[in-house]
C-alpha positions in Angstrom: 4.1 14.0 16.8 3.8 12.8 13.2 3.0 9.1 12.5 5.9 7.0 11.3 5.4 3.8 9.3 8.0 1.1 9.0 7.8 -2.4 7.5 8.1 -5.3 9.8 7.9 -8.7 8.1 4.5 -8.3 6.5 3.3 -5.8 9.1 3.3 -2.1 9.5 4.1 -0.5 12.9 2.4 2.8 13.5 4.3 4.7 16.2 2.8 7.7 18.0 2.8 8.5 21.7 1.0 5.2 22.0 2.2 2.3 19.9 -0.1 0.1 17.7 0.7 -2.7 15.2 -1.4 -3.3 12.0 -0.8 -6.7 10.6 -0.8 -7.7 6.9 -0.3 -4.2 5.5 2.4 -4.0 2.7 4.0 -0.6 2.0 4.5 -0.3 -1.8 6.7 2.2 -3.6 5.5 1.8 -7.2 7.7 4.4 -8.8 9.3 3.4 -12.1 12.7 2.7 -10.7 11.5 0.9 -7.6 12.3 -2.7 -6.9 8.7 -3.1 -5.8 7.2 -2.0 -9.2 7.0 -5.6 -10.4 5.2 -6.7 -7.2 2.8 -3.9 -7.7 2.2 -4.8 -11.3 1.6 -8.4 -10.3 -0.9 -7.3 -7.7 -2.8 -5.5 -10.6 -2.5 -8.4 -13.0 -3.3 -11.2 -10.5 -5.6 -9.7 -7.8 -6.9 -13.1 -6.7 -3.4 -13.9 -5.4 -3.8 -11.0 -3.0 -7.3 -11.5 -1.5 -7.6 -10.0 2.0 -4.4 -7.9 1.6 -4.1 -4.2 2.3 -1.4 -2.1 0.7 -0.2 1.5 1.4 0.9 3.1 -1.8 3.7 5.6 -1.1 4.7 6.5 -4.7 3.7 5.7 -8.3 5.7 6.7 -11.3 4.6 7.9 -14.7 3.5 4.3 -15.4 -0.2 4.5 -16.3 -2.2 4.5 -13.1 -4.9 1.8 -13.2 -8.1 2.2 -11.2 -8.3 2.3 -8.3 -4.6 3.2 -7.8 -4.9 6.9 -8.6 -3.5 8.4 -5.4 -0.3 8.1 -3.4 -0.2 8.2 0.5 -3.4 6.0 0.4 -4.5 2.6 1.6 -6.0 0.1 -0.8 -7.6 -3.2 0.0 -8.4 -6.4 -1.9 -11.8 -7.9 -1.4 -13.2 -10.7 -3.5 -10.3 -10.5 -6.0 -10.8 -6.8 -6.6 -8.8 -3.8 -5.4 -10.6 -0.9 -3.7 -9.5 2.5 -2.6 -9.9 3.2 1.1 -11.3 6.5 2.2 -8.2 6.7 4.5 -4.9 8.3 3.7 -1.8 9.2 5.6 0.9 11.7 4.6 4.4 10.4 5.5 6.9 13.1 6.3 
């Protein structure tokens, strides 16, 4: 059974045959027409405002992709006012 991610007030619920909840993960669609693009750009411009946050990037448009946001279907985390690419990814289907 494939994993299904849904946003729940600042959390992400991962549903499989057993259910688990991951807190403080934000799902971001950063495609050029997305209403979340400005949030994503703010996360890049003001990383200290997002210390300790984890995002899951589902899409990114032709907008230049700054390091480390080079891949979609990937988790990124902010540590010490700096974004880092996680070695983990998840393909949503």
